[in-house]
Residue, then its C-alpha position, 0 to 999 in steps of 0.5 A: s500500500l502507498y501508505f505503508s511504503g511511505a510510512t516506512v520511508a518516513s520512519a527511516a527518515f525520522a530515525c535518521g533525524a530528518a524532518l519530512p516536508q509538511l506536504v509529505q506528512v499530509g499526503l501520508w495522512l490522507s493515504f492512511e485514511t484512504a488505506w483504512a477505508s479501502a481495507l474496511m470496505t474490502s473486508s466488508v464487501t468480501t465478508y458480507v457480499l461476495i461470500p454470501g453471494a457465492a453461498r447462495a449460488k452454491n458456488v463451491p469453487q468460488l467459496r473455496l477460493l474466497f476462503s483460501w489462505r491467499l484471498q483471506v490475507l489479501h482481503n483482511a490483512n490490510l485491515a489488521m495492519c491499519a487497525v494496529e497503525m491506528v492504535l500505535g500511530r494514533v493517526p486521526l481520521r477527519m470528516v473533512h477528508v471524505p472528498v479524498g475518499v470519494l475521489w479514491g473510490l472514483h479512481y478505483v472504478g476507473f482502474a477496474w474499467a481500465w484493467m478490464l480493457r487491458t486484460g481483455g475482459v478480466v473483471y474481479y468483482p462483478f459489481l465493477d463490470p463496465t459491460v453491464p448496461p449503464s442503467t444497472s451499472l451507474p447506480i451500482h458504481v454510485a453506491l460503491v463510491a458512496a459506500f467508500a465515502a461512508f467507510f472513509a468517514 
């Protein structure tokens, strides 16, 4: 994650007695808030949307994949690391930064669409599939961005 990479560099700089420019500090703060919201949303969507959906569809291969060690770590480890960072680093979360979360959510939707085009149709999350008609996909994408903003807050 951008935040954890930046925090590592910032910690090393601090250990060496160097001061970070305020812009870098603010960037790290915003990237942490975004990492927290992303981790919380990813874990929540996996737990409360993808897994129950696969269970309802009796999609055993999908359930096996979702419960695999790799995907459990992929969808939950960042949340654990962010929670530890919140406790140890005491990083405050500010409501005034919610627009950053909205912009990040929009960025993620755009990234998913670009990824689909680049990979010839690979869509990891059905709710991000841009080939779905706009009358269906637009409300889903708006809800996704709104949910991200809610997790950000």
